Kinemage of the C-alpha trace (Angstrom):
@kinemage 1
@onewidth
@group {chain A} dominant
@subgroup {mainchain}
@vectorlist {calphas} color= white
{ca met a 1} P 7.953 144.157 174.406
{ca ala a 2} L 4.681 142.772 176.285
{ca leu a 3} L 4.991 144.631 179.008
{ca arg a 4} L 4.567 147.881 177.814
{ca leu a 5} L 1.332 146.434 176.198
{ca tyr a 6} L 0.119 144.771 179.054
{ca leu a 7} L 0.804 148.536 180.790
{ca ile a 8} L -1.334 149.777 178.141
{ca val a 9} L -4.277 147.581 178.359
{ca ser a 10} L -4.239 147.496 182.278
{ca gly a 11} L -4.391 151.605 182.265
{ca leu a 12} L -6.195 152.367 179.555
{ca ala a 13} L -9.183 148.948 181.417
{ca phe a 14} L -8.370 151.620 184.698
{ca leu a 15} L -8.750 154.437 183.547
{ca met a 16} L -12.263 153.755 181.796
{ca val a 17} L -13.375 151.791 185.209
{ca ser a 18} L -12.482 155.258 186.744
{ca ile a 19} L -14.716 157.159 184.344
{ca leu a 20} L -17.444 155.384 184.596
{ca his a 21} L -17.026 155.739 189.028
{ca leu a 22} L -16.724 159.063 188.165
{ca cys a 23} L -20.013 159.900 185.656
{ca arg a 24} L -21.354 157.305 188.889
{ca leu a 25} L -20.832 160.111 191.181
{ca leu a 26} L -21.471 162.976 188.979
{ca phe a 27} L -25.023 161.477 187.456
{ca gln a 28} L -26.150 159.735 190.501
{ca leu a 29} L -27.083 156.715 188.235
{ca pro a 30} L -27.955 153.324 190.144
{ca ile a 31} L -26.511 149.884 189.730
{ca thr a 32} L -28.706 146.941 189.858
{ca val a 33} L -26.907 144.039 189.861
{ca gly a 34} L -29.898 140.882 189.927
{ca thr a 35} L -32.245 142.136 193.168
{ca val a 36} L -29.241 144.243 194.744
{ca val a 37} L -28.396 147.761 195.029
{ca ile a 38} L -25.075 148.540 194.618
{ca pro a 39} L -24.507 151.948 196.498
{ca gln a 40} L -23.192 154.778 195.857
{ca trp a 41} L -20.673 155.479 198.371
{ca leu a 42} L -18.347 152.564 196.729
{ca ser a 43} L -17.927 154.780 193.948
{ca tyr a 44} L -16.363 157.267 196.478
{ca phe a 45} L -13.438 154.849 196.690
{ca gly a 46} L -13.499 152.844 193.597
{ca phe a 47} L -12.407 155.932 191.439
{ca pro a 48} L -9.301 156.965 193.131
{ca ala a 49} L -8.274 153.260 192.882
{ca ala a 50} L -8.612 152.646 189.243
{ca leu a 51} L -7.417 156.165 188.858
{ca gly a 52} L -4.418 155.367 191.105
{ca tyr a 53} L -4.109 152.420 189.606
{ca ala a 54} L -4.672 153.582 185.838
{ca leu a 55} L -1.423 156.748 187.119
{ca trp a 56} L 0.945 153.784 188.079
{ca ala a 57} L 0.508 151.647 185.123
{ca ala a 58} L 1.183 155.560 183.187
{ca trp a 59} L 3.899 156.346 185.530
{ca leu a 60} L 5.440 152.702 184.489
{ca phe a 61} L 4.871 153.037 181.366
{ca phe a 62} L 7.060 156.389 180.617
{ca ser a 63} L 9.832 156.104 182.970
{ca lys a 64} L 12.998 155.352 180.833
{ca pro a 65} L 14.441 151.553 181.122
{ca gly a 66} L 16.622 151.621 183.227
{ca his a 67} L 14.619 153.170 186.068
{ca pro a 68} L 15.400 151.269 189.324
{ca lys a 69} L 11.774 151.466 189.901
{ca gln a 70} L 10.585 149.883 186.493
{ca val a 71} L 8.918 145.626 186.933
{ca val a 72} L 11.570 143.895 184.999
{ca ser a 73} L 10.572 140.665 182.928
């Protein structure tokens, strides 16, 4: 049960991050932390990476319990 809850929470968190990266790319939103401007090109790497982690969590969540590649706790 704890593994399934972890997969839901982490999958949704990574999905939200990927959506934010995509919105940043589509709407050219600037991000400034203190006095440092975060470059736009970082979202070109952040979007597929976060989406990949979200899909991986979904794949593990929906895979069969006896699946050989599923993490065993």
